[in-house]
C-alpha positions in Angstrom: 111.9 87.5 49.7 113.7 85.8 52.6 115.2 82.3 51.8 113.0 80.5 54.2 109.8 82.1 53.0 110.8 81.5 49.3 111.5 77.8 50.0 108.2 77.5 51.8 106.3 79.1 48.9 108.0 76.8 46.4 107.4 73.6 48.5 103.7 74.5 49.2 103.0 75.4 45.5 104.6 72.2 44.2 102.9 70.1 47.0 99.5 71.5 46.1 99.8 70.9 42.4 101.9 67.7 42.2 101.2 64.7 44.5 104.3 62.8 43.5 106.9 65.6 43.2 109.3 66.3 46.0 111.4 69.5 46.4 114.8 68.1 47.3 116.6 71.4 47.5 116.4 75.1 46.6 119.5 77.1 45.8 119.6 80.9 45.6 122.6 82.5 43.8 123.4 86.0 42.7 122.7 89.5 43.8 120.9 92.0 41.6 119.1 89.3 39.5 119.1 86.2 41.7 119.0 82.7 40.2 116.7 80.2 42.0 117.4 76.6 41.2 114.7 74.1 42.4 115.8 70.5 42.5 112.9 68.1 42.3 112.5 64.3 42.3 109.7 61.9 42.0 109.3 58.1 41.8 110.5 56.9 38.5 112.7 60.0 38.0 112.4 63.5 36.5 112.1 64.2 32.8 111.8 67.4 30.8 108.0 67.3 30.9 108.0 67.3 34.7 110.6 70.1 34.9 108.5 72.2 32.4 105.2 71.6 34.4 106.9 72.6 37.7 108.5 75.7 36.0 105.0 76.7 34.8 103.6 76.2 38.3 106.2 78.5 39.7 105.7 81.2 37.0 104.8 83.8 39.6 108.5 83.8 40.8 109.9 84.6 37.3 109.2 88.4 37.8 111.8 88.5 40.6 114.1 85.6 39.9 115.7 83.6 37.1 114.2 80.2 37.7 115.8 76.8 37.0 114.1 73.5 37.7 116.2 70.3 37.6 116.8 66.8 38.9 119.2 66.6 41.8 121.4 64.1 39.9 123.2 61.0 41.2 125.2 62.9 43.8 122.0 64.3 45.2 122.1 66.6 48.2 120.8 65.4 51.5 118.9 68.1 53.3 116.1 66.5 55.3 115.9 63.5 57.6 113.9 61.6 55.0 116.7 62.1 52.5 119.2 60.6 54.9 116.9 57.7 55.6 116.6 56.9 51.9 120.4 57.0 51.6 121.1 54.4 54.3 123.9 52.1 53.2 125.2 54.6 50.6 128.5 56.4 50.7 128.0 60.1 51.6 130.1 63.2 52.2 129.1 65.6 54.9 130.6 69.0 55.5 129.8 70.5 58.9 129.2 74.1 59.7 131.7 73.9 62.6 134.5 71.4 63.2 133.5 68.3 65.1 136.4 66.4 66.8 138.8 68.6 64.9 137.4 68.1 61.4 134.7 69.5 59.1 134.5 66.9 56.3 133.4 63.4 56.8 133.1 60.6 54.1 131.8 57.2 54.7 128.9 54.8 54.6 125.7 56.1 56.1 124.7 53.6 58.8 122.0 55.4 60.7 119.6 58.3 60.3 118.0 59.0 63.7 115.7 61.7 65.0 118.5 64.1 65.9 121.7 62.7 64.2 123.3 60.6 61.5 126.0 57.9 61.9 128.7 57.2 59.3 131.2 54.5 59.2 134.1 56.6 58.0 136.2 55.5 55.0 139.2 55.3 57.4 137.3 53.0 59.8 135.8 54.5 62.9 132.3 55.9 63.2 131.2 59.5 63.3 128.0 60.7 64.8 126.9 64.1 63.4 123.8 66.1 64.6 121.6 67.3 61.8 122.0 70.9 63.1 125.8 70.6 62.5 125.3 69.6 58.8 126.2 72.3 56.4 126.2 70.3 53.2 125.7 66.6 52.6 125.5 64.5 49.4 125.5 61.0 48.2 128.8 59.9 46.6 128.7 57.8 43.4 131.7 56.2 41.8 131.5 54.5 38.4 133.8 51.9 37.0 135.0 51.8 33.4 131.8 50.0 32.3 129.6 52.8 33.6 128.3 50.7 36.5 128.3 51.7 40.1 131.2 50.2 42.0 129.7 50.3 45.4 
């Protein structure tokens, strides 16, 4: 099954059965026996019971794929505009599909998430404006101090 069709099937199945669960990302790895990892989130967080229920809802996929369901974690991927909007003010890392202004990796504070692009105040000072279509991978960056608290 094509990646786009598989992602659509997963999102629609979860959307129909769980009002408060969001599909954050879908990863497909492997060749002969592909592994599909579905990252989910919901208000209040994801626990084992939610992962189990989502796994059961996606049972139809287990004939063709090894299925994993998980929380995206603290350094969560940013895939959709809504993800970037929720991450405003956070430090993020963005890797572009093609170099922009001579570079492909950008790290800094996310200051805007518009209709077509995001704006970062880079760690080294200036701003970078990156169109969504140029984003290959993006994630929130979390740093912890010795006490286990977030430094930022």
